[in-house]
C-alpha positions in Angstrom: -0.2 0.2 -0.3 0.9 3.9 -0.4 2.9 5.6 2.4 1.0 8.3 4.1 3.4 10.8 3.0 2.7 10.0 -0.3 -1.2 10.3 0.2 -0.6 13.5 1.8 1.6 14.6 -1.3 -1.1 13.6 -3.7 -3.8 15.6 -1.6 -1.4 18.6 -1.6 -0.6 18.8 -5.4 -4.4 18.3 -6.0 -5.6 20.5 -3.7 -2.8 23.0 -5.3 -3.9 22.4 -8.8 -7.7 22.6 -8.0 -7.6 25.6 -5.6 -4.8 27.9 -7.5 -3.3 26.7 -10.6 -6.9 25.9 -12.8 -7.5 29.3 -11.8 -4.8 31.0 -12.5 -4.0 29.0 -15.8 -6.6 27.2 -17.1 -7.4 23.6 -16.4 -6.0 22.6 -19.4 -2.6 24.4 -18.9 -2.8 23.4 -15.1 -3.0 19.4 -16.0 -0.4 19.1 -18.5 1.8 21.3 -16.5 1.5 19.1 -13.7 4.5 16.7 -13.3 4.7 15.3 -9.6 4.0 11.8 -10.5 6.3 12.0 -13.4 8.9 12.6 -10.9 10.0 15.8 -12.8 11.9 18.4 -11.1 9.2 20.6 -10.4 5.6 19.8 -9.4 4.1 22.5 -11.9 6.0 24.0 -14.6 4.3 26.5 -16.7 6.5 28.7 -19.0 9.3 30.0 -16.9 6.8 29.8 -13.9 7.4 27.2 -11.5 5.7 25.7 -8.3 6.9 23.1 -5.5 4.1 22.1 -3.6 4.7 20.0 0.1 2.0 19.5 2.2 3.4 19.4 5.8 1.6 18.6 8.9 0.2 21.2 11.2 2.8 21.2 13.8 5.6 20.4 11.5 8.3 23.3 11.8 10.2 22.4 8.4 9.6 21.1 5.1 11.7 18.4 3.4 13.3 19.1 0.0 14.3 15.5 -1.5 16.4 16.8 -4.2 18.7 19.4 -5.3 16.3 19.9 -8.6 12.8 20.7 -6.3 14.4 24.3 -6.1 16.9 24.9 -8.8 16.2 27.3 -11.5 17.6 30.6 -12.6 13.6 31.9 -13.0 12.3 32.8 -9.7 9.6 30.3 -8.4 7.2 29.5 -5.7 7.5 27.2 -2.7 3.7 26.5 -2.3 3.1 25.0 1.9 0.2 23.3 2.7 -0.4 22.7 6.4 -3.0 19.8 6.8 -4.8 18.2 9.9 -5.4 14.8 9.2 -9.3 14.2 10.1 -12.0 11.4 11.0 -13.7 9.9 8.1 -17.2 12.4 8.6 -15.6 15.7 7.6 -15.5 17.1 4.5 -15.8 20.2 2.6 -16.4 19.2 -0.6 -12.4 18.8 -1.1 -10.9 17.6 2.0 -9.8 13.9 0.3 -8.0 12.9 -2.8 -10.8 11.4 -4.1 -13.1 14.5 -3.8 -10.6 16.6 -5.4 -10.1 14.7 -8.4 -14.0 14.9 -8.4 -13.6 18.5 -8.1 -11.3 18.7 -10.9 -12.6 16.4 -13.6 -15.8 18.5 -13.5 -13.7 21.2 -15.1 -12.6 19.5 -17.9 -14.6 19.3 -21.1 -11.7 18.0 -23.1 -11.7 14.2 -23.5 -7.7 13.8 -23.9 -7.0 16.3 -20.7 -9.5 14.3 -19.0 -7.1 10.9 -19.8 -4.0 12.6 -19.1 -5.5 13.5 -15.7 -6.7 10.0 -14.8 -2.9 8.5 -16.5 -1.4 10.8 -14.2 -3.1 10.0 -10.8 -2.7 6.2 -12.2 1.0 6.5 -12.2 0.7 7.1 -8.3 -0.6 3.2 -8.3 -3.5 3.8 -6.1 -7.1 2.4 -7.1 -10.4 4.5 -6.4 -10.9 1.3 -3.8 -8.1 2.3 -1.4 -9.1 3.6 1.5 -6.3 6.6 0.8 -8.2 7.8 -1.6 -10.8 8.5 1.2 -8.3 10.0 4.3 -9.8 12.9 5.3 -7.6 16.2 5.8 -8.5 19.8 6.7 -6.1 22.7 5.1 -5.0 24.8 7.9 -3.0 27.0 5.5 -1.5 27.8 2.3 0.9 29.7 2.1 3.5 30.7 -1.1 7.0 32.1 -0.6 9.0 33.6 -3.6 12.3 31.4 -4.5 14.8 33.5 -5.9 18.2 34.9 -5.3 19.0 35.0 -1.4 16.0 32.3 -0.6 17.6 29.5 1.7 18.4 26.7 -0.9 21.3 24.1 -2.1 21.7 24.1 -6.1 23.7 22.0 -8.0 26.3 24.6 -8.6 26.8 24.9 -4.8 27.4 21.2 -4.4 31.5 21.3 -3.9 31.8 17.6 -5.1 30.9 16.2 -8.6 30.6 12.7 -6.9 27.8 13.8 -4.6 24.9 13.0 -6.5 21.8 14.1 -4.8 21.1 16.4 -1.5 18.1 16.6 0.8 17.6 19.1 3.3 14.9 21.2 5.6 14.1 24.1 5.4 12.7 26.1 8.8 8.8 27.4 7.7 9.3 30.3 10.3 13.0 31.5 8.6 11.3 31.9 4.9 8.4 33.9 6.5 10.3 37.3 4.6 9.6 35.6 1.7 6.1 34.9 1.7 4.2 36.0 -1.2 1.1 38.5 -0.5 
């Protein structure tokens, strides 16, 4: 079965896709730009714009950056941090589970090829619709977007002094990046 971190991460990416990306760029562009399940370097890349989405528990003080590529770019981007709380099965707000978010997003799609693209990306996670993780409930406590630009605390490939080091994962303090918070 799929780990609770993966479920929480997928929930966060779908929430961000539904709540922000489709409103800003449209549903077709949003779904086409979603790289999450394909393990591309960014969760969403649209032209020079990029977004990395991290979903953490409400009490978490840090976000884990799991590869150098996630925040590496010459173009400024956005680190979106969703704080969520796991809720009992009875809880609902219309977009509190992966299943509810998939329904919300499918309702916005009127193009069959975009619909199959979306469903094929979901399928890459290897979760079946009957899996209980589809119904795991979350309450979004906050969604904050941080501007990743020069001065933002990150490690990029150019800063790793040894070519023998293939990748690095690290944690960033959420409180410490407040100066980069976008309105």
